[in-house]
Biopython code that builds the backbone (N, CA, C, O; Angstrom):
import numpy as np
from Bio.PDB.StructureBuilder import StructureBuilder

atoms = [
    (1, "GLY", "N", (27.134, -18.047, 82.989)),
    (1, "GLY", "CA", (28.013, -19.115, 82.618)),
    (1, "GLY", "C", (27.253, -20.281, 82.041)),
    (1, "GLY", "O", (26.028, -20.222, 81.931)),
    (2, "PRO", "N", (27.938, -21.333, 81.671)),
    (2, "PRO", "CA", (27.314, -22.488, 81.044)),
    (2, "PRO", "C", (26.216, -23.142, 81.880)),
    (2, "PRO", "O", (25.208, -23.593, 81.338)),
    (3, "TRP", "N", (26.409, -23.193, 83.193)),
    (3, "TRP", "CA", (25.432, -23.892, 84.025)),
    (3, "TRP", "C", (24.147, -23.113, 84.166)),
    (3, "TRP", "O", (23.078, -23.714, 84.262)),
    (4, "LEU", "N", (24.213, -21.820, 84.181)),
    (4, "LEU", "CA", (23.022, -20.992, 84.316)),
    (4, "LEU", "C", (22.500, -20.523, 82.962)),
    (4, "LEU", "O", (21.424, -19.931, 82.870)),
    (5, "ARG", "N", (23.259, -20.790, 81.934)),
    (5, "ARG", "CA", (22.919, -20.394, 80.570)),
    (5, "ARG", "C", (22.768, -18.877, 80.434)),
    (5, "ARG", "O", (21.944, -18.397, 79.656)),
    (6, "ASP", "N", (23.574, -18.126, 81.200)),
    (6, "ASP", "CA", (23.554, -16.676, 81.046)),
    (6, "ASP", "C", (24.770, -16.244, 80.231)),
    (6, "ASP", "O", (25.774, -16.954, 80.161)),
    (7, "VAL", "N", (24.663, -15.082, 79.624)),
    (7, "VAL", "CA", (25.740, -14.565, 78.794)),
    (7, "VAL", "C", (26.806, -13.955, 79.698)),
    (7, "VAL", "O", (26.512, -13.088, 80.521)),
    (8, "VAL", "N", (28.032, -14.408, 79.539)),
    (8, "VAL", "CA", (29.146, -13.898, 80.328)),
    (8, "VAL", "C", (29.890, -12.840, 79.536)),
    (8, "VAL", "O", (30.130, -11.741, 80.034)),
    (9, "THR", "N", (30.250, -13.159, 78.329)),
    (9, "THR", "CA", (30.934, -12.231, 77.443)),
    (9, "THR", "C", (30.394, -12.432, 76.030)),
    (9, "THR", "O", (29.778, -13.453, 75.723)),
    (10, "THR", "N", (30.632, -11.458, 75.194)),
    (10, "THR", "CA", (30.252, -11.596, 73.792)),
    (10, "THR", "C", (31.488, -11.324, 72.940)),
    (10, "THR", "O", (32.411, -10.624, 73.355)),
    (11, "ALA", "N", (31.481, -11.879, 71.776)),
    (11, "ALA", "CA", (32.591, -11.670, 70.847)),
    (11, "ALA", "C", (32.008, -11.330, 69.482)),
    (11, "ALA", "O", (30.960, -11.834, 69.078)),
    (12, "TRP", "N", (32.716, -10.471, 68.801)),
    (12, "TRP", "CA", (32.271, -10.086, 67.472)),
    (12, "TRP", "C", (32.776, -11.129, 66.484)),
    (12, "TRP", "O", (33.841, -11.715, 66.677)),
    (13, "THR", "N", (32.008, -11.355, 65.432)),
    (13, "THR", "CA", (32.371, -12.317, 64.403)),
    (13, "THR", "C", (32.911, -11.551, 63.195)),
    (13, "THR", "O", (32.173, -10.801, 62.556)),
    (14, "PRO", "N", (34.196, -11.737, 62.881)),
    (14, "PRO", "CA", (34.782, -10.992, 61.763)),
    (14, "PRO", "C", (34.324, -11.538, 60.420)),
    (14, "PRO", "O", (33.965, -12.709, 60.297)),
    (15, "ASP", "N", (34.342, -10.673, 59.419)),
    (15, "ASP", "CA", (34.102, -11.135, 58.059)),
    (15, "ASP", "C", (35.468, -11.283, 57.367)),
    (15, "ASP", "O", (36.505, -11.033, 57.981)),
    (16, "ALA", "N", (35.461, -11.679, 56.123)),
    (16, "ALA", "CA", (36.712, -11.940, 55.400)),
    (16, "ALA", "C", (37.603, -10.691, 55.347)),
    (16, "ALA", "O", (38.824, -10.798, 55.463)),
    (17, "ALA", "N", (37.005, -9.527, 55.175)),
    (17, "ALA", "CA", (37.796, -8.291, 55.124)),
    (17, "ALA", "C", (38.460, -8.012, 56.478)),
    (17, "ALA", "O", (39.600, -7.551, 56.536)),
    (18, "ASP", "N", (37.740, -8.294, 57.555)),
    (18, "ASP", "CA", (38.319, -8.118, 58.893)),
    (18, "ASP", "C", (39.523, -9.036, 59.084)),
    (18, "ASP", "O", (40.543, -8.626, 59.639)),
    (19, "VAL", "N", (39.398, -10.267, 58.626)),
    (19, "VAL", "CA", (40.498, -11.228, 58.743)),
    (19, "VAL", "C", (41.700, -10.750, 57.934)),
    (19, "VAL", "O", (42.837, -10.821, 58.400)),
    (20, "ASP", "N", (41.448, -10.268, 56.733)),
    (20, "ASP", "CA", (42.547, -9.758, 55.901)),
    (20, "ASP", "C", (43.256, -8.584, 56.577)),
    (20, "ASP", "O", (44.484, -8.508, 56.574)),
    (21, "ARG", "N", (42.481, -7.677, 57.153)),
    (21, "ARG", "CA", (43.078, -6.530, 57.856)),
    (21, "ARG", "C", (43.881, -6.992, 59.067)),
    (21, "ARG", "O", (44.963, -6.468, 59.331)),
    (22, "ALA", "N", (43.359, -7.965, 59.799)),
    (22, "ALA", "CA", (44.067, -8.473, 60.978)),
    (22, "ALA", "C", (45.378, -9.140, 60.576)),
    (22, "ALA", "O", (46.394, -8.961, 61.247)),
    (23, "LEU", "N", (45.362, -9.901, 59.494)),
    (23, "LEU", "CA", (46.585, -10.554, 59.026)),
    (23, "LEU", "C", (47.625, -9.525, 58.585)),
    (23, "LEU", "O", (48.813, -9.676, 58.872)),
    (24, "ALA", "N", (47.179, -8.486, 57.892)),
    (24, "ALA", "CA", (48.109, -7.435, 57.463)),
    (24, "ALA", "C", (48.686, -6.702, 58.676)),
    (24, "ALA", "O", (49.881, -6.406, 58.711)),
    (25, "ALA", "N", (47.851, -6.413, 59.658)),
    (25, "ALA", "CA", (48.332, -5.735, 60.867)),
    (25, "ALA", "C", (49.303, -6.625, 61.632)),
    (25, "ALA", "O", (50.298, -6.137, 62.168)),
    (26, "ALA", "N", (49.027, -7.915, 61.688)),
    (26, "ALA", "CA", (49.926, -8.838, 62.387)),
    (26, "ALA", "C", (51.280, -8.900, 61.692)),
    (26, "ALA", "O", (52.316, -8.915, 62.357)),
    (27, "ALA", "N", (51.282, -8.935, 60.366)),
    (27, "ALA", "CA", (52.545, -8.972, 59.626)),
    (27, "ALA", "C", (53.340, -7.687, 59.854)),
    (27, "ALA", "O", (54.552, -7.732, 60.066)),
    (28, "ALA", "N", (52.655, -6.543, 59.808)),
    (28, "ALA", "CA", (53.335, -5.266, 60.043)),
    (28, "ALA", "C", (53.854, -5.207, 61.474)),
    (28, "ALA", "O", (54.971, -4.750, 61.714)),
    (29, "GLY", "N", (53.049, -5.666, 62.419)),
    (29, "GLY", "CA", (53.468, -5.673, 63.818)),
    (29, "GLY", "C", (54.666, -6.575, 64.044)),
    (29, "GLY", "O", (55.570, -6.234, 64.807)),
    (30, "ALA", "N", (54.677, -7.719, 63.388)),
    (30, "ALA", "CA", (55.809, -8.638, 63.535)),
    (30, "ALA", "C", (57.097, -7.986, 63.037)),
    (30, "ALA", "O", (58.157, -8.161, 63.638)),
    (31, "ARG", "N", (57.006, -7.239, 61.943)),
    (31, "ARG", "CA", (58.193, -6.542, 61.434)),
    (31, "ARG", "C", (58.665, -5.480, 62.422)),
    (31, "ARG", "O", (59.865, -5.309, 62.636)),
    (32, "GLN", "N", (57.708, -4.764, 63.023)),
    (32, "GLN", "CA", (58.067, -3.736, 64.009)),
    (32, "GLN", "C", (58.734, -4.367, 65.226)),
    (32, "GLN", "O", (59.761, -3.876, 65.696)),
    (33, "VAL", "N", (58.165, -5.440, 65.732)),
    (33, "VAL", "CA", (58.718, -6.102, 66.917)),
    (33, "VAL", "C", (60.109, -6.653, 66.616)),
    (33, "VAL", "O", (60.990, -6.608, 67.474)),
    (34, "ALA", "N", (60.311, -7.166, 65.419)),
    (34, "ALA", "CA", (61.619, -7.716, 65.050)),
    (34, "ALA", "C", (62.704, -6.642, 65.093)),
    (34, "ALA", "O", (63.874, -6.943, 65.326)),
    (35, "ARG", "N", (62.308, -5.383, 64.867)),
    (35, "ARG", "CA", (63.289, -4.284, 64.884)),
    (35, "ARG", "C", (63.579, -3.770, 66.294)),
    (35, "ARG", "O", (64.530, -3.013, 66.491)),
    (36, "LEU", "N", (62.775, -4.169, 67.271)),
    (36, "LEU", "CA", (62.980, -3.688, 68.638)),
    (36, "LEU", "C", (64.185, -4.375, 69.274)),
    (36, "LEU", "O", (64.478, -5.538, 68.997)),
    (37, "ALA", "N", (64.857, -3.646, 70.110)),
    (37, "ALA", "CA", (65.961, -4.220, 70.877)),
    (37, "ALA", "C", (65.375, -5.234, 71.861)),
    (37, "ALA", "O", (64.260, -5.051, 72.348)),
    (38, "PRO", "N", (66.115, -6.291, 72.152)),
    (38, "PRO", "CA", (65.614, -7.297, 73.099)),
    (38, "PRO", "C", (65.186, -6.694, 74.441)),
    (38, "PRO", "O", (64.197, -7.141, 75.022)),
    (39, "ALA", "N", (65.896, -5.708, 74.932)),
    (39, "ALA", "CA", (65.529, -5.081, 76.204)),
    (39, "ALA", "C", (64.167, -4.399, 76.100)),
    (39, "ALA", "O", (63.383, -4.439, 77.049)),
    (40, "ARG", "N", (63.881, -3.778, 74.966)),
    (40, "ARG", "CA", (62.578, -3.114, 74.765)),
    (40, "ARG", "C", (61.464, -4.151, 74.709)),
    (40, "ARG", "O", (60.399, -3.952, 75.294)),
    (41, "ARG", "N", (61.706, -5.266, 74.004)),
    (41, "ARG", "CA", (60.695, -6.340, 73.958)),
    (41, "ARG", "C", (60.438, -6.872, 75.354)),
    (41, "ARG", "O", (59.293, -7.126, 75.727)),
    (42, "ALA", "N", (61.515, -7.044, 76.136)),
    (42, "ALA", "CA", (61.367, -7.528, 77.508)),
    (42, "ALA", "C", (60.552, -6.546, 78.340)),
    (42, "ALA", "O", (59.722, -6.959, 79.149)),
    (43, "ALA", "N", (60.780, -5.261, 78.148)),
    (43, "ALA", "CA", (60.036, -4.247, 78.892)),
    (43, "ALA", "C", (58.551, -4.293, 78.561)),
    (43, "ALA", "O", (57.705, -4.124, 79.439)),
    (44, "ILE", "N", (58.244, -4.519, 77.303)),
    (44, "ILE", "CA", (56.846, -4.618, 76.883)),
    (44, "ILE", "C", (56.195, -5.836, 77.538)),
    (44, "ILE", "O", (55.071, -5.741, 78.033)),
    (45, "LEU", "N", (56.877, -6.961, 77.547)),
    (45, "LEU", "CA", (56.338, -8.167, 78.182)),
    (45, "LEU", "C", (56.192, -7.980, 79.690)),
    (45, "LEU", "O", (55.229, -8.461, 80.288)),
    (46, "GLU", "N", (57.143, -7.283, 80.300)),
    (46, "GLU", "CA", (57.037, -6.997, 81.740)),
    (46, "GLU", "C", (55.802, -6.146, 82.022)),
    (46, "GLU", "O", (55.091, -6.382, 82.999)),
    (47, "ARG", "N", (55.550, -5.163, 81.171)),
    (47, "ARG", "CA", (54.370, -4.304, 81.345)),
    (47, "ARG", "C", (53.082, -5.110, 81.188)),
    (47, "ARG", "O", (52.136, -4.935, 81.957)),
    (48, "ALA", "N", (53.049, -5.992, 80.191)),
    (48, "ALA", "CA", (51.873, -6.845, 79.998)),
    (48, "ALA", "C", (51.653, -7.725, 81.228)),
    (48, "ALA", "O", (50.521, -7.907, 81.675)),
    (49, "SER", "N", (52.729, -8.263, 81.763)),
    (49, "SER", "CA", (52.642, -9.084, 82.965)),
    (49, "SER", "C", (52.117, -8.272, 84.148)),
    (49, "SER", "O", (51.267, -8.746, 84.902)),
    (50, "ALA", "N", (52.619, -7.060, 84.308)),
    (50, "ALA", "CA", (52.175, -6.209, 85.407)),
    (50, "ALA", "C", (50.689, -5.880, 85.276)),
    (50, "ALA", "O", (49.963, -5.869, 86.271)),
    (51, "LEU", "N", (50.237, -5.614, 84.052)),
    (51, "LEU", "CA", (48.817, -5.315, 83.842)),
    (51, "LEU", "C", (47.947, -6.531, 84.131)),
    (51, "LEU", "O", (46.874, -6.402, 84.721)),
    (52, "ALA", "N", (48.407, -7.720, 83.716)),
    (52, "ALA", "CA", (47.651, -8.940, 84.002)),
    (52, "ALA", "C", (47.553, -9.152, 85.514)),
    (52, "ALA", "O", (46.497, -9.525, 86.025)),
    (53, "LYS", "N", (48.651, -8.914, 86.220)),
    (53, "LYS", "CA", (48.619, -9.048, 87.684)),
    (53, "LYS", "C", (47.691, -8.018, 88.307)),
    (53, "LYS", "O", (46.940, -8.329, 89.231)),
    (54, "GLU", "N", (47.744, -6.800, 87.802)),
    (54, "GLU", "CA", (46.903, -5.723, 88.331)),
    (54, "GLU", "C", (45.422, -6.042, 88.177)),
    (54, "GLU", "O", (44.615, -5.698, 89.041)),
    (55, "HIS", "N", (45.069, -6.692, 87.087)),
    (55, "HIS", "CA", (43.664, -6.994, 86.786)),
    (55, "HIS", "C", (43.330, -8.470, 86.976)),
    (55, "HIS", "O", (42.329, -8.949, 86.445)),
    (56, "ARG", "N", (44.152, -9.191, 87.723)),
    (56, "ARG", "CA", (43.980, -10.642, 87.831)),
    (56, "ARG", "C", (42.625, -11.050, 88.386)),
    (56, "ARG", "O", (42.066, -12.055, 87.948)),
    (57, "ASP", "N", (42.084, -10.303, 89.335)),
    (57, "ASP", "CA", (40.789, -10.681, 89.898)),
    (57, "ASP", "C", (39.685, -10.618, 88.837)),
    (57, "ASP", "O", (38.862, -11.527, 88.730)),
    (58, "ARG", "N", (39.680, -9.537, 88.059)),
    (58, "ARG", "CA", (38.675, -9.420, 86.989)),
    (58, "ARG", "C", (38.879, -10.485, 85.929)),
    (58, "ARG", "O", (37.915, -11.090, 85.460)),
    (59, "LEU", "N", (40.130, -10.719, 85.547)),
    (59, "LEU", "CA", (40.414, -11.740, 84.532)),
    (59, "LEU", "C", (40.002, -13.123, 85.031)),
    (59, "LEU", "O", (39.408, -13.904, 84.286)),
    (60, "ALA", "N", (40.316, -13.425, 86.288)),
    (60, "ALA", "CA", (39.964, -14.728, 86.849)),
    (60, "ALA", "C", (38.449, -14.900, 86.897)),
    (60, "ALA", "O", (37.940, -15.988, 86.625)),
    (61, "LEU", "N", (37.735, -13.847, 87.238)),
    (61, "LEU", "CA", (36.277, -13.925, 87.298)),
    (61, "LEU", "C", (35.686, -14.227, 85.928)),
    (61, "LEU", "O", (34.798, -15.071, 85.812)),
    (62, "VAL", "N", (36.157, -13.566, 84.912)),
    (62, "VAL", "CA", (35.640, -13.811, 83.562)),
    (62, "VAL", "C", (35.934, -15.252, 83.131)),
    (62, "VAL", "O", (35.050, -15.940, 82.620)),
    (63, "VAL", "N", (37.159, -15.700, 83.335)),
    (63, "VAL", "CA", (37.506, -17.070, 82.951)),
    (63, "VAL", "C", (36.659, -18.080, 83.740)),
    (63, "VAL", "O", (36.135, -19.036, 83.166)),
    (64, "ALA", "N", (36.529, -17.867, 85.033)),
    (64, "ALA", "CA", (35.737, -18.782, 85.861)),
    (64, "ALA", "C", (34.286, -18.819, 85.410)),
    (64, "ALA", "O", (33.688, -19.891, 85.318)),
    (65, "ARG", "N", (33.723, -17.659, 85.130)),
    (65, "ARG", "CA", (32.325, -17.620, 84.682)),
    (65, "ARG", "C", (32.166, -18.264, 83.320)),
    (65, "ARG", "O", (31.181, -18.963, 83.080)),
    (66, "GLU", "N", (33.124, -18.041, 82.414)),
    (66, "GLU", "CA", (33.034, -18.663, 81.090)),
    (66, "GLU", "C", (33.080, -20.181, 81.185)),
    (66, "GLU", "O", (32.438, -20.878, 80.399)),
    (67, "LEU", "N", (33.843, -20.693, 82.151)),
    (67, "LEU", "CA", (33.977, -22.137, 82.309)),
    (67, "LEU", "C", (32.930, -22.741, 83.241)),
    (67, "LEU", "O", (32.872, -23.959, 83.406)),
    (68, "GLY", "N", (32.105, -21.890, 83.850)),
    (68, "GLY", "CA", (31.070, -22.391, 84.741)),
    (68, "GLY", "C", (31.578, -22.763, 86.116)),
    (68, "GLY", "O", (30.959, -23.574, 86.804)),
    (69, "LYS", "N", (32.696, -22.185, 86.529)),
    (69, "LYS", "CA", (33.259, -22.479, 87.853)),
    (69, "LYS", "C", (32.613, -21.566, 88.885)),
    (69, "LYS", "O", (32.211, -20.447, 88.567)),
    (70, "PRO", "N", (32.513, -22.048, 90.132)),
    (70, "PRO", "CA", (31.953, -21.182, 91.174)),
    (70, "PRO", "C", (32.938, -20.112, 91.592)),
    (70, "PRO", "O", (32.632, -19.295, 92.461)),
]
sb = StructureBuilder()
sb.init_structure("model")
sb.init_model(0)
sb.init_chain("A")
sb.init_seg("    ")
for serial, (resi, resn, name, xyz) in enumerate(atoms, 1):
    if name == "N":
        sb.init_residue(resn, " ", resi, " ")
    sb.init_atom(name, np.array(xyz, "f"), 0.0, 1.0, " ", f" {name:<3s}", serial, name[0])
structure = sb.get_structure()
């Protein structure tokens, strides 16, 4: 973390082509999501919530370490 100056996580740095691909995928994804029934969108969000809860300890540890919290 910041206080110990150790690496907690790494992130890749995209180039312009990566950004263009991400924007195109986001636009296509937005169109797909817009076609989903509200109940299906809700189910997807519920699943994301359940996964976040399932992995909350690991997620909290990464966030705490990134912020330098004990």
